[in-house]
C-alpha positions, 0 to 999 in steps of 0.5 A: 499500500502506498504511504499516502493511502496507508496514512489515509486509512490510518486517519479514517480508522482513528476518526471512526474509533474516536466517535462515541457510541451515543446509543450505548451512552444514553440513559433515560432521563430521571424524570421528564420535565413538566412545566407548571401551568403558570410557566406555560402561561407566562412563557408561551400564552402571554407573549403570544397574547401581547404580540397578537395585540401589537400586530392588530394595533399596527394593522399588520393582519398577516402577522396578527393571523400568525400570532392568533394561530400561535396563541391557539397552539399555546393553549393546546400545549397547556391543555395537553400538559395540564388537562386538569389543575386542581378540580378545573378542567383546563381544556373546558375552561380555555374553550369556554372563555376563549372560543367566542373572542378567538373566533371574533379575532379571526373574523376581524383579522380576515376583514382587516377591521381595526375596530372589530379587532380592538373589541375582540381583543378586549373580550379575549383579555377579559376572558383571560382574567375571567379564567384567572378569577375562576381559578382563584388567581385573580391577582393575575390581571392581563391588560391590553398592551400599550407598549411593546416589551419586544424592542427587537421586533417591529409590529408594523406591516412589512413594506414591499 
């Protein structure tokens, strides 16, 4: 074997032997992480609610539609992880308080109607607070955002 090929074969052999056997090294986790319902609301639901409001206020209808969908998915994740909290059915609670305002938001976004959007968004915000009060968490008060906590994002419609 020519010296150059021998060197390449040696290097290839070393490279293969240096790759760890991940399948053998992996162990099952001690316990799967289950975020608290409050954690999910603060990290997934609340930011989507804020971004939806800011996008609607700016008339950025494509982005508002996107955030409405993301908000729906955030609620779905919370429902899957926490189907029941204390004696409250989370899926039933979310549906009962958000179904109408979310549908109204969808219609306002599709119509590109800022007035209808603002009214539906206010109803959704009130629905959030109704849920908190029903869950004996009335000290958590959600409001319509007046400023953006996202300084690195422009909520105005993109210019062509």
